N, CA, C, O and the ligand as a Tripos MOL2 file, in Angstrom:
@<TRIPOS>MOLECULE
protein
  321   319    81     0     0
PROTEIN
NO_CHARGES

@<TRIPOS>ATOM
      1 N         178.4690  124.5520   57.9050 N.3       1 MET1
      2 CA        177.3000  125.3870   58.3850 C.3       1 MET1
      3 C         176.4290  125.8030   57.2440 C.2       1 MET1
      4 O         176.7240  126.5360   56.3000 O.2       1 MET1
      5 N         175.1530  125.1200   57.5410 N.am      2 THR2
      6 CA        174.1150  125.1520   56.3870 C.3       2 THR2
      7 C         173.3630  126.6270   56.3650 C.2       2 THR2
      8 O         173.1260  127.2320   55.3190 O.2       2 THR2
      9 N         173.0330  127.1030   57.6690 N.am      3 ASP3
     10 CA        172.1850  128.3270   57.6530 C.3       3 ASP3
     11 C         173.0920  129.2890   58.5580 C.2       3 ASP3
     12 O         173.1430  129.1290   59.7780 O.2       3 ASP3
     13 N         173.7880  130.2710   57.9150 N.am      4 CYS4
     14 CA        174.3460  131.2720   58.8290 C.3       4 CYS4
     15 C         173.5560  132.3200   59.3050 C.2       4 CYS4
     16 O         173.9710  133.1310   60.1320 O.2       4 CYS4
     17 N         172.3600  132.3410   58.7900 N.am      5 GLY5
     18 CA        171.3810  133.4140   59.4070 C.3       5 GLY5
     19 C         171.4360  134.7270   58.5550 C.2       5 GLY5
     20 O         170.7190  135.6630   58.9100 O.2       5 GLY5
     21 N         172.1740  134.8480   57.5420 N.am      6 CYS6
     22 CA        172.3450  136.0600   56.7650 C.3       6 CYS6
     23 C         171.0950  136.4830   56.1600 C.2       6 CYS6
     24 O         170.7360  137.6600   56.2090 O.2       6 CYS6
     25 N         170.3820  135.5280   55.5630 N.am      7 ASP7
     26 CA        169.1030  135.8610   54.9790 C.3       7 ASP7
     27 C         168.0500  136.4130   56.0330 C.2       7 ASP7
     28 O         167.3240  137.3740   55.7770 O.2       7 ASP7
     29 N         168.0310  135.8370   57.0400 N.am      8 LYS8
     30 CA        167.1020  136.4770   58.0430 C.3       8 LYS8
     31 C         167.3640  137.8620   58.6230 C.2       8 LYS8
     32 O         166.5500  138.7250   58.9520 O.2       8 LYS8
     33 N         168.8330  137.8680   58.6720 N.am      9 ALA9
     34 CA        169.5390  139.1550   59.2730 C.3       9 ALA9
     35 C         169.1660  140.1940   58.2490 C.2       9 ALA9
     36 O         168.5230  141.1750   58.6230 O.2       9 ALA9
     37 N         169.5090  140.0640   57.0200 N.am     10 LYS10
     38 CA        169.2590  141.0810   56.0860 C.3      10 LYS10
     39 C         167.8930  141.4810   55.6690 C.2      10 LYS10
     40 O         167.5650  142.5930   55.2560 O.2      10 LYS10
     41 N         166.9860  140.2290   55.8580 N.am     11 ALA11
     42 CA        165.4120  140.5520   55.5940 C.3      11 ALA11
     43 C         164.9200  141.3040   56.7500 C.2      11 ALA11
     44 O         163.8990  141.9580   56.5370 O.2      11 ALA11
     45 N         165.4420  141.3580   57.9850 N.am     12 GLU12
     46 CA        164.8200  141.8930   59.0730 C.3      12 GLU12
     47 C         165.6640  143.1520   59.3960 C.2      12 GLU12
     48 O         165.3180  143.8000   60.3830 O.2      12 GLU12
     49 N         166.6600  143.5420   58.7250 N.am     13 LEU13
     50 CA        167.5880  144.5320   59.2780 C.3      13 LEU13
     51 C         166.8840  146.0030   59.3000 C.2      13 LEU13
     52 O         167.0790  146.8340   60.1860 O.2      13 LEU13
     53 N         166.1160  146.1630   58.2830 N.am     14 GLU14
     54 CA        165.2650  147.4230   58.4200 C.3      14 GLU14
     55 C         164.4280  147.5440   59.6700 C.2      14 GLU14
     56 O         164.4110  148.5520   60.3780 O.2      14 GLU14
     57 N         163.7400  146.4480   59.8890 N.am     15 GLU15
     58 CA        162.8630  146.6010   61.0270 C.3      15 GLU15
     59 C         163.7720  146.5780   62.4150 C.2      15 GLU15
     60 O         163.4180  147.2700   63.3700 O.2      15 GLU15
     61 N         164.7570  145.8900   62.4690 N.am     16 PHE16
     62 CA        165.7450  145.8560   63.4650 C.3      16 PHE16
     63 C         166.2290  147.3410   63.6950 C.2      16 PHE16
     64 O         166.2200  147.7910   64.8410 O.2      16 PHE16
     65 N         166.6100  148.0360   62.7330 N.am     17 LEU17
     66 CA        167.0960  149.4180   62.7690 C.3      17 LEU17
     67 C         165.9420  150.4440   63.3590 C.2      17 LEU17
     68 O         166.2220  151.4260   64.0450 O.2      17 LEU17
     69 N         164.6820  150.0860   63.0060 N.am     18 HIS18
     70 CA        163.4880  150.9540   63.4870 C.3      18 HIS18
     71 C         163.0860  150.3770   64.7820 C.2      18 HIS18
     72 O         162.0540  150.8420   65.2670 O.2      18 HIS18
     73 N         163.7350  149.4050   65.4710 N.am     19 ASP19
     74 CA        163.1640  148.9150   66.6940 C.3      19 ASP19
     75 C         161.6390  148.2950   66.6020 C.2      19 ASP19
     76 O         160.7340  148.3720   67.4330 O.2      19 ASP19
     77 N         161.6570  147.7610   65.5260 N.am     20 GLU20
     78 CA        160.1220  147.2030   65.2160 C.3      20 GLU20
     79 C         159.9850  145.5720   65.4380 C.2      20 GLU20
     80 O         158.9350  144.9290   65.4180 O.2      20 GLU20
     81 N         161.2930  145.0820   65.6490 N.am     21 LEU21
     82 CA        161.2270  143.5730   65.9900 C.3      21 LEU21
     83 C         160.8160  143.2560   67.3500 C.2      21 LEU21
     84 O         161.0180  144.0310   68.2850 O.2      21 LEU21
     85 N         160.2040  142.0500   67.4790 N.am     22 CYS22
     86 CA        160.0480  141.6650   68.9070 C.3      22 CYS22
     87 C         161.4400  141.2510   69.3810 C.2      22 CYS22
     88 O         162.4050  141.1750   68.6210 O.2      22 CYS22
     89 N         161.4820  140.9640   70.8080 N.am     23 ARG23
     90 CA        162.8030  140.8900   71.5810 C.3      23 ARG23
     91 C         163.5400  139.6530   70.9720 C.2      23 ARG23
     92 O         164.7600  139.7210   70.8240 O.2      23 ARG23
     93 N         162.9560  138.6930   70.6670 N.am     24 GLU24
     94 CA        163.6420  137.5060   70.2730 C.3      24 GLU24
     95 C         164.2020  137.4890   69.0300 C.2      24 GLU24
     96 O         165.2530  136.8950   68.7860 O.2      24 GLU24
     97 N         163.4660  138.2010   68.0990 N.am     25 ASP25
     98 CA        164.2370  138.3530   66.8150 C.3      25 ASP25
     99 C         165.2240  139.3110   66.5920 C.2      25 ASP25
    100 O         166.0900  139.2450   65.7200 O.2      25 ASP25
    101 N         165.0310  140.4240   67.6070 N.am     26 ALA26
    102 CA        166.1760  141.2890   67.6270 C.3      26 ALA26
    103 C         167.4610  140.6930   68.2480 C.2      26 ALA26
    104 O         168.5650  141.0470   67.8360 O.2      26 ALA26
    105 N         167.3150  139.7940   69.2320 N.am     27 ALA27
    106 CA        168.3100  139.0380   69.8410 C.3      27 ALA27
    107 C         169.1130  138.2550   68.9940 C.2      27 ALA27
    108 O         170.3340  138.1410   69.0960 O.2      27 ALA27
    109 N         168.2800  137.6330   68.0240 N.am     28 ASP28
    110 CA        168.8090  136.6940   66.8930 C.3      28 ASP28
    111 C         169.8470  137.4500   65.9890 C.2      28 ASP28
    112 O         170.9670  137.0990   65.6190 O.2      28 ASP28
    113 N         169.2100  138.4680   65.7730 N.am     29 ILE29
    114 CA        170.0200  139.4090   64.6320 C.3      29 ILE29
    115 C         171.2630  140.0640   65.2850 C.2      29 ILE29
    116 O         172.3210  140.1600   64.6650 O.2      29 ILE29
    117 N         171.1210  140.4750   66.4460 N.am     30 ARG30
    118 CA        172.2790  141.1300   67.2070 C.3      30 ARG30
    119 C         173.3870  139.9820   67.3280 C.2      30 ARG30
    120 O         174.5640  140.1300   67.0010 O.2      30 ARG30
    121 N         172.8440  138.8550   67.8330 N.am     31 GLU31
    122 CA        173.6710  137.6840   67.8960 C.3      31 GLU31
    123 C         174.5460  137.2990   66.5590 C.2      31 GLU31
    124 O         175.7600  137.0940   66.5460 O.2      31 GLU31
    125 N         173.7630  137.2540   65.5770 N.am     32 HIS32
    126 CA        174.2880  136.9740   64.1790 C.3      32 HIS32
    127 C         175.2890  137.9870   63.7630 C.2      32 HIS32
    128 O         176.3440  137.5480   63.3040 O.2      32 HIS32
    129 N         175.1250  139.3190   63.8510 N.am     33 MET33
    130 CA        175.9260  140.3600   63.4230 C.3      33 MET33
    131 C         177.1010  140.3770   64.3510 C.2      33 MET33
    132 O         178.1230  140.8910   63.8960 O.2      33 MET33
    133 N         177.1380  139.9150   65.5500 N.am     34 ALA34
    134 CA        178.3800  139.8160   66.3290 C.3      34 ALA34
    135 C         179.4060  138.8010   65.6160 C.2      34 ALA34
    136 O         180.6260  138.9130   65.7340 O.2      34 ALA34
    137 N         178.9180  138.0300   65.0360 N.am     35 THR35
    138 CA        179.7620  136.8740   64.3350 C.3      35 THR35
    139 C         179.8350  136.9910   62.7810 C.2      35 THR35
    140 O         180.5280  136.1460   62.2140 O.2      35 THR35
    141 N         179.2230  137.9120   62.0390 N.am     36 CYS36
    142 CA        179.2770  138.0340   60.6960 C.3      36 CYS36
    143 C         179.5680  139.4980   60.3560 C.2      36 CYS36
    144 O         178.8700  140.4790   60.6150 O.2      36 CYS36
    145 N         180.6910  139.4440   59.7520 N.am     37 ALA37
    146 CA        181.3020  140.9410   59.2810 C.3      37 ALA37
    147 C         180.4800  141.4960   58.3240 C.2      37 ALA37
    148 O         180.1660  142.6770   58.4780 O.2      37 ALA37
    149 N         179.9570  140.7330   57.1140 N.am     38 ASP38
    150 CA        179.1870  141.0910   56.1640 C.3      38 ASP38
    151 C         177.8770  141.8130   56.7480 C.2      38 ASP38
    152 O         177.6320  142.9790   56.4390 O.2      38 ASP38
    153 N         177.2120  141.2260   57.4310 N.am     39 CYS39
    154 CA        175.8590  141.7780   58.0620 C.3      39 CYS39
    155 C         176.0860  142.9450   59.1090 C.2      39 CYS39
    156 O         175.2790  143.8730   59.1590 O.2      39 CYS39
    157 N         177.2100  142.8920   59.9610 N.am     40 SER40
    158 CA        177.4110  143.9760   60.6540 C.3      40 SER40
    159 C         177.7900  145.4750   59.8150 C.2      40 SER40
    160 O         177.4840  146.6280   60.1200 O.2      40 SER40
    161 N         178.4730  145.0180   58.8000 N.am     41 GLY41
    162 CA        178.7690  146.2090   58.0460 C.3      41 GLY41
    163 C         177.7460  146.7040   57.4280 C.2      41 GLY41
    164 O         177.7100  147.9330   57.3590 O.2      41 GLY41
    165 N         176.6670  145.9460   56.8250 N.am     42 GLU42
    166 CA        175.4740  146.4220   56.5340 C.3      42 GLU42
    167 C         174.6310  147.0940   57.5500 C.2      42 GLU42
    168 O         173.8930  148.0280   57.2400 O.2      42 GLU42
    169 N         174.7230  146.6520   58.7140 N.am     43 HIS43
    170 CA        174.1020  147.1630   59.6680 C.3      43 HIS43
    171 C         174.5620  148.6240   60.0760 C.2      43 HIS43
    172 O         173.7280  149.5030   60.2950 O.2      43 HIS43
    173 N         176.0260  148.8620   60.1750 N.am     44 LYS44
    174 CA        176.6250  150.0790   60.3290 C.3      44 LYS44
    175 C         176.2020  151.0920   59.3230 C.2      44 LYS44
    176 O         175.9900  152.2540   59.6710 O.2      44 LYS44
    177 N         176.0650  150.6840   58.0410 N.am     45 VAL45
    178 CA        175.5460  151.6170   56.9210 C.3      45 VAL45
    179 C         174.1450  152.1280   57.2510 C.2      45 VAL45
    180 O         173.8010  153.3070   57.1660 O.2      45 VAL45
    181 N         173.2690  150.9640   57.6900 N.am     46 GLY46
    182 CA        171.9970  151.2180   57.9190 C.3      46 GLY46
    183 C         171.6970  152.2330   59.0900 C.2      46 GLY46
    184 O         170.7940  153.0650   58.9970 O.2      46 GLY46
    185 N         172.4980  152.1150   60.1830 N.am     47 ILE47
    186 CA        172.5100  153.0440   61.3240 C.3      47 ILE47
    187 C         172.9120  154.4680   60.9180 C.2      47 ILE47
    188 O         172.3760  155.4390   61.4520 O.2      47 ILE47
    189 N         173.7970  154.5850   60.0310 N.am     48 VAL48
    190 CA        174.2710  155.8840   59.5580 C.3      48 VAL48
    191 C         172.9740  156.5540   58.7190 C.2      48 VAL48
    192 O         172.5470  157.6970   58.8860 O.2      48 VAL48
    193 N         172.5160  155.6670   57.8820 N.am     49 LEU49
    194 CA        171.2460  156.2060   57.1460 C.3      49 LEU49
    195 C         170.1820  156.4950   58.0230 C.2      49 LEU49
    196 O         169.6150  157.5880   58.0200 O.2      49 LEU49
    197 N         169.9080  155.6340   58.7160 N.am     50 THR50
    198 CA        168.7130  156.0450   59.5340 C.3      50 THR50
    199 C         168.8050  157.2740   60.5630 C.2      50 THR50
    200 O         167.8800  158.0410   60.8320 O.2      50 THR50
    201 N         170.1260  157.3080   61.0910 N.am     51 GLU51
    202 CA        170.3630  158.5610   61.7510 C.3      51 GLU51
    203 C         170.1960  159.7410   61.0380 C.2      51 GLU51
    204 O         169.5820  160.7070   61.4910 O.2      51 GLU51
    205 N         170.8010  159.6980   59.7610 N.am     52 ALA52
    206 CA        170.7330  160.8000   58.8660 C.3      52 ALA52
    207 C         169.3880  161.3280   58.4890 C.2      52 ALA52
    208 O         169.1700  162.5270   58.3120 O.2      52 ALA52
    209 N         168.4190  160.3000   58.3620 N.am     53 VAL53
    210 CA        167.0240  160.5910   58.0150 C.3      53 VAL53
    211 C         166.2820  161.1060   59.3070 C.2      53 VAL53
    212 O         165.5020  162.0580   59.3050 O.2      53 VAL53
    213 N         166.6090  160.3880   60.3620 N.am     54 GLN54
    214 CA        165.8210  161.0070   61.4950 C.3      54 GLN54
    215 C         166.2370  162.4290   61.9290 C.2      54 GLN54
    216 O         165.4740  163.2910   62.3650 O.2      54 GLN54
    217 N         167.6350  162.5420   61.7310 N.am     55 ARG55
    218 CA        168.1660  163.9770   62.0350 C.3      55 ARG55
    219 C         167.4510  165.0350   61.1960 C.2      55 ARG55
    220 O         166.9600  166.0570   61.6770 O.2      55 ARG55
    221 N         167.4350  164.7370   60.0240 N.am     56 ALA56
    222 CA        166.8890  165.6090   59.0430 C.3      56 ALA56
    223 C         165.3990  165.7890   59.2720 C.2      56 ALA56
    224 O         164.8720  166.8860   59.0870 O.2      56 ALA56
    225 N         164.7300  164.7510   59.6620 N.am     57 CYS57
    226 CA        163.1510  164.9780   59.8590 C.3      57 CYS57
    227 C         162.9160  165.7550   61.2500 C.2      57 CYS57
    228 O         161.8910  166.4130   61.4300 O.2      57 CYS57
    229 N         163.8260  165.6510   62.1260 N.am     58 LYS58
    230 CA        163.6170  166.4890   63.3040 C.3      58 LYS58
    231 C         164.1110  167.9410   63.0310 C.2      58 LYS58
    232 O         163.4780  168.8580   63.5540 O.2      58 LYS58
    233 N         165.0550  168.1860   62.3520 N.am     59 GLU59
    234 CA        165.3900  169.5300   62.1790 C.3      59 GLU59
    235 C         164.8280  170.3720   61.0160 C.2      59 GLU59
    236 O         165.0200  171.5850   60.9230 O.2      59 GLU59
    237 N         164.1350  169.6530   60.1580 N.am     60 THR60
    238 CA        163.5870  170.3410   59.0460 C.3      60 THR60
    239 C         162.2420  169.8310   58.8060 C.2      60 THR60
    240 O         161.9750  168.6330   58.9060 O.2      60 THR60
    241 N         161.2900  170.8360   58.4530 N.am     61 ALA61
    242 CA        159.9150  170.4620   58.1560 C.3      61 ALA61
    243 C         159.9640  169.5310   56.9070 C.2      61 ALA61
    244 O         160.9530  169.5310   56.1750 O.2      61 ALA61
    245 N         158.9330  168.7760   56.6870 N.am     62 PRO62
    246 CA        158.9810  167.7670   55.6160 C.3      62 PRO62
    247 C         159.0600  168.5060   54.2840 C.2      62 PRO62
    248 O         159.7460  168.0060   53.3920 O.2      62 PRO62
    249 N         158.4020  169.6800   54.0710 N.am     63 GLU63
    250 CA        158.3890  170.3490   52.9030 C.3      63 GLU63
    251 C         159.7380  170.8840   52.6180 C.2      63 GLU63
    252 O         160.2530  170.8370   51.5010 O.2      63 GLU63
    253 N         160.3060  171.4100   53.6970 N.am     64 ASP64
    254 CA        161.8120  171.8910   53.5690 C.3      64 ASP64
    255 C         162.7530  170.8850   53.0310 C.2      64 ASP64
    256 O         163.5560  171.0680   52.1160 O.2      64 ASP64
    257 N         162.5340  169.6660   53.7910 N.am     65 LEU65
    258 CA        163.3100  168.5950   53.7360 C.3      65 LEU65
    259 C         163.3790  168.2060   52.0850 C.2      65 LEU65
    260 O         164.4230  167.9910   51.4690 O.2      65 LEU65
    261 N         162.0280  168.1690   51.5290 N.am     66 ARG66
    262 CA        161.8460  167.7670   50.1900 C.3      66 ARG66
    263 C         162.6070  168.6360   49.2940 C.2      66 ARG66
    264 O         163.4000  168.1750   48.4730 O.2      66 ARG66
    265 N         162.3690  169.9500   49.4430 N.am     67 SER67
    266 CA        163.1930  170.8450   48.5820 C.3      67 SER67
    267 C         164.7830  170.7840   48.7090 C.2      67 SER67
    268 O         165.5580  170.9840   47.7750 O.2      67 SER67
    269 N         165.1230  170.4870   49.9680 N.am     68 THR68
    270 CA        166.6970  170.4460   50.2100 C.3      68 THR68
    271 C         167.0860  169.1690   49.4180 C.2      68 THR68
    272 O         168.0720  169.2250   48.6820 O.2      68 THR68
    273 N         166.4000  168.0720   49.5190 N.am     69 VAL69
    274 CA        166.6450  166.8600   48.8630 C.3      69 VAL69
    275 C         166.7900  166.9920   47.5350 C.2      69 VAL69
    276 O         167.8160  166.6050   46.9760 O.2      69 VAL69
    277 N         165.6910  167.6020   46.8240 N.am     70 LEU70
    278 CA        165.6630  167.8790   45.4080 C.3      70 LEU70
    279 C         166.6760  168.7140   44.9990 C.2      70 LEU70
    280 O         167.2190  168.4610   43.9230 O.2      70 LEU70
    281 N         167.0700  169.7450   45.7040 N.am     71 ALA71
    282 CA        168.2110  170.6900   45.3290 C.3      71 ALA71
    283 C         169.5760  169.8490   45.2210 C.2      71 ALA71
    284 O         170.3790  169.8450   44.2880 O.2      71 ALA71
    285 N         169.6200  169.1280   46.4450 N.am     72 ARG72
    286 CA        171.0430  168.2670   46.5400 C.3      72 ARG72
    287 C         170.9450  167.1960   45.3500 C.2      72 ARG72
    288 O         172.0240  166.7500   44.9590 O.2      72 ARG72
    289 N         169.8310  166.7530   44.7570 N.am     73 ILE73
    290 CA        169.8800  165.8070   43.6050 C.3      73 ILE73
    291 C         170.1330  166.7160   42.4910 C.2      73 ILE73
    292 O         170.9210  166.3410   41.6220 O.2      73 ILE73
    293 N         169.5700  167.8690   42.3950 N.am     74 ARG74
    294 CA        169.9280  168.6640   41.0850 C.3      74 ARG74
    295 C         171.6050  169.0220   41.1030 C.2      74 ARG74
    296 O         172.3610  168.9630   40.1330 O.2      74 ARG74
    297 N         171.9140  169.3700   42.3600 N.am     75 ASP75
    298 CA        173.4110  169.4810   42.3660 C.3      75 ASP75
    299 C         174.3120  168.4230   41.7670 C.2      75 ASP75
    300 O         175.2070  168.5270   40.9290 O.2      75 ASP75
    301 N         173.8030  167.3000   42.4690 N.am     76 LEU76
    302 CA        174.6080  165.9060   42.0070 C.3      76 LEU76
    303 C         174.5290  165.8820   40.4740 C.2      76 LEU76
    304 O         175.5280  165.6700   39.7880 O.2      76 LEU76
    305 N         173.3300  166.1030   39.9670 N.am     77 GLN77
    306 CA        173.2380  165.8380   38.7410 C.3      77 GLN77
    307 C         173.9940  166.8700   37.7110 C.2      77 GLN77
    308 O         174.3980  166.5500   36.5930 O.2      77 GLN77
    309 N         174.0950  168.0220   38.2380 N.am     78 ALA78
    310 CA        174.8370  169.0460   37.4830 C.3      78 ALA78
    311 C         176.3250  168.8920   37.5950 C.2      78 ALA78
    312 O         177.0700  169.4360   36.7800 O.2      78 ALA78
    313 N         176.8020  168.1140   38.6520 N.am     79 SER79
    314 CA        178.2230  168.0850   38.6890 C.3      79 SER79
    315 C         178.8460  166.7620   37.9620 C.2      79 SER79
    316 O         180.0380  166.4550   37.9660 O.2      79 SER79
    317 N         177.8010  166.0580   37.3500 N.am     80 HIS80
    318 CA        178.2670  164.9130   36.6760 C.3      80 HIS80
    319 C         178.4200  165.3050   35.0050 C.2      80 HIS80
    320 O         178.8150  164.4560   34.2060 O.2      80 HIS80
    321 ZN        175.4130  137.5980   58.0920 Zn       81 ZN81
@<TRIPOS>BOND
     1     1     2 1
     2     2     3 1
     3     3     4 2
     4     3     5 am
     5     5     6 1
     6     6     7 1
     7     7     8 2
     8     7     9 am
     9     9    10 1
    10    10    11 1
    11    11    12 2
    12    11    13 am
    13    13    14 1
    14    14    15 1
    15    15    16 2
    16    15    17 am
    17    17    18 1
    18    18    19 1
    19    19    20 2
    20    19    21 am
    21    21    22 1
    22    22    23 1
    23    23    24 2
    24    23    25 am
    25    25    26 1
    26    26    27 1
    27    27    28 2
    28    27    29 am
    29    29    30 1
    30    30    31 1
    31    31    32 2
    32    31    33 am
    33    33    34 1
    34    34    35 1
    35    35    36 2
    36    35    37 am
    37    37    38 1
    38    38    39 1
    39    39    40 2
    40    39    41 am
    41    41    42 1
    42    42    43 1
    43    43    44 2
    44    43    45 am
    45    45    46 1
    46    46    47 1
    47    47    48 2
    48    47    49 am
    49    49    50 1
    50    50    51 1
    51    51    52 2
    52    51    53 am
    53    53    54 1
    54    54    55 1
    55    55    56 2
    56    55    57 am
    57    57    58 1
    58    58    59 1
    59    59    60 2
    60    59    61 am
    61    61    62 1
    62    62    63 1
    63    63    64 2
    64    63    65 am
    65    65    66 1
    66    66    67 1
    67    67    68 2
    68    67    69 am
    69    69    70 1
    70    70    71 1
    71    71    72 2
    72    71    73 am
    73    73    74 1
    74    74    75 1
    75    75    76 2
    76    75    77 am
    77    77    78 1
    78    78    79 1
    79    79    80 2
    80    79    81 am
    81    81    82 1
    82    82    83 1
    83    83    84 2
    84    83    85 am
    85    85    86 1
    86    86    87 1
    87    87    88 2
    88    87    89 am
    89    89    90 1
    90    90    91 1
    91    91    92 2
    92    91    93 am
    93    93    94 1
    94    94    95 1
    95    95    96 2
    96    95    97 am
    97    97    98 1
    98    98    99 1
    99    99   100 2
   100    99   101 am
   101   101   102 1
   102   102   103 1
   103   103   104 2
   104   103   105 am
   105   105   106 1
   106   106   107 1
   107   107   108 2
   108   107   109 am
   109   109   110 1
   110   110   111 1
   111   111   112 2
   112   111   113 am
   113   113   114 1
   114   114   115 1
   115   115   116 2
   116   115   117 am
   117   117   118 1
   118   118   119 1
   119   119   120 2
   120   119   121 am
   121   121   122 1
   122   122   123 1
   123   123   124 2
   124   123   125 am
   125   125   126 1
   126   126   127 1
   127   127   128 2
   128   127   129 am
   129   129   130 1
   130   130   131 1
   131   131   132 2
   132   131   133 am
   133   133   134 1
   134   134   135 1
   135   135   136 2
   136   135   137 am
   137   137   138 1
   138   138   139 1
   139   139   140 2
   140   139   141 am
   141   141   142 1
   142   142   143 1
   143   143   144 2
   144   143   145 am
   145   145   146 1
   146   146   147 1
   147   147   148 2
   148   147   149 am
   149   149   150 1
   150   150   151 1
   151   151   152 2
   152   151   153 am
   153   153   154 1
   154   154   155 1
   155   155   156 2
   156   155   157 am
   157   157   158 1
   158   158   159 1
   159   159   160 2
   160   159   161 am
   161   161   162 1
   162   162   163 1
   163   163   164 2
   164   163   165 am
   165   165   166 1
   166   166   167 1
   167   167   168 2
   168   167   169 am
   169   169   170 1
   170   170   171 1
   171   171   172 2
   172   171   173 am
   173   173   174 1
   174   174   175 1
   175   175   176 2
   176   175   177 am
   177   177   178 1
   178   178   179 1
   179   179   180 2
   180   179   181 am
   181   181   182 1
   182   182   183 1
   183   183   184 2
   184   183   185 am
   185   185   186 1
   186   186   187 1
   187   187   188 2
   188   187   189 am
   189   189   190 1
   190   190   191 1
   191   191   192 2
   192   191   193 am
   193   193   194 1
   194   194   195 1
   195   195   196 2
   196   195   197 am
   197   197   198 1
   198   198   199 1
   199   199   200 2
   200   199   201 am
   201   201   202 1
   202   202   203 1
   203   203   204 2
   204   203   205 am
   205   205   206 1
   206   206   207 1
   207   207   208 2
   208   207   209 am
   209   209   210 1
   210   210   211 1
   211   211   212 2
   212   211   213 am
   213   213   214 1
   214   214   215 1
   215   215   216 2
   216   215   217 am
   217   217   218 1
   218   218   219 1
   219   219   220 2
   220   219   221 am
   221   221   222 1
   222   222   223 1
   223   223   224 2
   224   223   225 am
   225   225   226 1
   226   226   227 1
   227   227   228 2
   228   227   229 am
   229   229   230 1
   230   230   231 1
   231   231   232 2
   232   231   233 am
   233   233   234 1
   234   234   235 1
   235   235   236 2
   236   235   237 am
   237   237   238 1
   238   238   239 1
   239   239   240 2
   240   239   241 am
   241   241   242 1
   242   242   243 1
   243   243   244 2
   244   243   245 am
   245   245   246 1
   246   246   247 1
   247   247   248 2
   248   247   249 am
   249   249   250 1
   250   250   251 1
   251   251   252 2
   252   251   253 am
   253   253   254 1
   254   254   255 1
   255   255   256 2
   256   255   257 am
   257   257   258 1
   258   258   259 1
   259   259   260 2
   260   259   261 am
   261   261   262 1
   262   262   263 1
   263   263   264 2
   264   263   265 am
   265   265   266 1
   266   266   267 1
   267   267   268 2
   268   267   269 am
   269   269   270 1
   270   270   271 1
   271   271   272 2
   272   271   273 am
   273   273   274 1
   274   274   275 1
   275   275   276 2
   276   275   277 am
   277   277   278 1
   278   278   279 1
   279   279   280 2
   280   279   281 am
   281   281   282 1
   282   282   283 1
   283   283   284 2
   284   283   285 am
   285   285   286 1
   286   286   287 1
   287   287   288 2
   288   287   289 am
   289   289   290 1
   290   290   291 1
   291   291   292 2
   292   291   293 am
   293   293   294 1
   294   294   295 1
   295   295   296 2
   296   295   297 am
   297   297   298 1
   298   298   299 1
   299   299   300 2
   300   299   301 am
   301   301   302 1
   302   302   303 1
   303   303   304 2
   304   303   305 am
   305   305   306 1
   306   306   307 1
   307   307   308 2
   308   307   309 am
   309   309   310 1
   310   310   311 1
   311   311   312 2
   312   311   313 am
   313   313   314 1
   314   314   315 1
   315   315   316 2
   316   315   317 am
   317   317   318 1
   318   318   319 1
   319   319   320 2
@<TRIPOS>SUBSTRUCTURE
     1 MET1         2 RESIDUE 1 A MET
     2 THR2         6 RESIDUE 1 A THR
     3 ASP3        10 RESIDUE 1 A ASP
     4 CYS4        14 RESIDUE 1 A CYS
     5 GLY5        18 RESIDUE 1 A GLY
     6 CYS6        22 RESIDUE 1 A CYS
     7 ASP7        26 RESIDUE 1 A ASP
     8 LYS8        30 RESIDUE 1 A LYS
     9 ALA9        34 RESIDUE 1 A ALA
    10 LYS10       38 RESIDUE 1 A LYS
    11 ALA11       42 RESIDUE 1 A ALA
    12 GLU12       46 RESIDUE 1 A GLU
    13 LEU13       50 RESIDUE 1 A LEU
    14 GLU14       54 RESIDUE 1 A GLU
    15 GLU15       58 RESIDUE 1 A GLU
    16 PHE16       62 RESIDUE 1 A PHE
    17 LEU17       66 RESIDUE 1 A LEU
    18 HIS18       70 RESIDUE 1 A HIS
    19 ASP19       74 RESIDUE 1 A ASP
    20 GLU20       78 RESIDUE 1 A GLU
    21 LEU21       82 RESIDUE 1 A LEU
    22 CYS22       86 RESIDUE 1 A CYS
    23 ARG23       90 RESIDUE 1 A ARG
    24 GLU24       94 RESIDUE 1 A GLU
    25 ASP25       98 RESIDUE 1 A ASP
    26 ALA26      102 RESIDUE 1 A ALA
    27 ALA27      106 RESIDUE 1 A ALA
    28 ASP28      110 RESIDUE 1 A ASP
    29 ILE29      114 RESIDUE 1 A ILE
    30 ARG30      118 RESIDUE 1 A ARG
    31 GLU31      122 RESIDUE 1 A GLU
    32 HIS32      126 RESIDUE 1 A HIS
    33 MET33      130 RESIDUE 1 A MET
    34 ALA34      134 RESIDUE 1 A ALA
    35 THR35      138 RESIDUE 1 A THR
    36 CYS36      142 RESIDUE 1 A CYS
    37 ALA37      146 RESIDUE 1 A ALA
    38 ASP38      150 RESIDUE 1 A ASP
    39 CYS39      154 RESIDUE 1 A CYS
    40 SER40      158 RESIDUE 1 A SER
    41 GLY41      162 RESIDUE 1 A GLY
    42 GLU42      166 RESIDUE 1 A GLU
    43 HIS43      170 RESIDUE 1 A HIS
    44 LYS44      174 RESIDUE 1 A LYS
    45 VAL45      178 RESIDUE 1 A VAL
    46 GLY46      182 RESIDUE 1 A GLY
    47 ILE47      186 RESIDUE 1 A ILE
    48 VAL48      190 RESIDUE 1 A VAL
    49 LEU49      194 RESIDUE 1 A LEU
    50 THR50      198 RESIDUE 1 A THR
    51 GLU51      202 RESIDUE 1 A GLU
    52 ALA52      206 RESIDUE 1 A ALA
    53 VAL53      210 RESIDUE 1 A VAL
    54 GLN54      214 RESIDUE 1 A GLN
    55 ARG55      218 RESIDUE 1 A ARG
    56 ALA56      222 RESIDUE 1 A ALA
    57 CYS57      226 RESIDUE 1 A CYS
    58 LYS58      230 RESIDUE 1 A LYS
    59 GLU59      234 RESIDUE 1 A GLU
    60 THR60      238 RESIDUE 1 A THR
    61 ALA61      242 RESIDUE 1 A ALA
    62 PRO62      246 RESIDUE 1 A PRO
    63 GLU63      250 RESIDUE 1 A GLU
    64 ASP64      254 RESIDUE 1 A ASP
    65 LEU65      258 RESIDUE 1 A LEU
    66 ARG66      262 RESIDUE 1 A ARG
    67 SER67      266 RESIDUE 1 A SER
    68 THR68      270 RESIDUE 1 A THR
    69 VAL69      274 RESIDUE 1 A VAL
    70 LEU70      278 RESIDUE 1 A LEU
    71 ALA71      282 RESIDUE 1 A ALA
    72 ARG72      286 RESIDUE 1 A ARG
    73 ILE73      290 RESIDUE 1 A ILE
    74 ARG74      294 RESIDUE 1 A ARG
    75 ASP75      298 RESIDUE 1 A ASP
    76 LEU76      302 RESIDUE 1 A LEU
    77 GLN77      306 RESIDUE 1 A GLN
    78 ALA78      310 RESIDUE 1 A ALA
    79 SER79      314 RESIDUE 1 A SER
    80 HIS80      318 RESIDUE 1 A HIS
    81 ZN81       321 GROUP 0 **** ****
């Protein structure tokens, strides 16, 4: 196998997650991830991250989100 499609899948994963790909490209990537554990793993991580960001944006005003994130970063830095 010369081209497993990983490069394309990884390059377009972000757009795929945001539903920004045309139907053909999205189908290619979906098909690739069905057979590639590496890319489907990255996809799962991407889904979790995307959902977390979307949830945060829906529930919190951007200004609140910004201070929440900054407070969390400060917490993390303080605990190390
Ligand atoms: Zn792959």
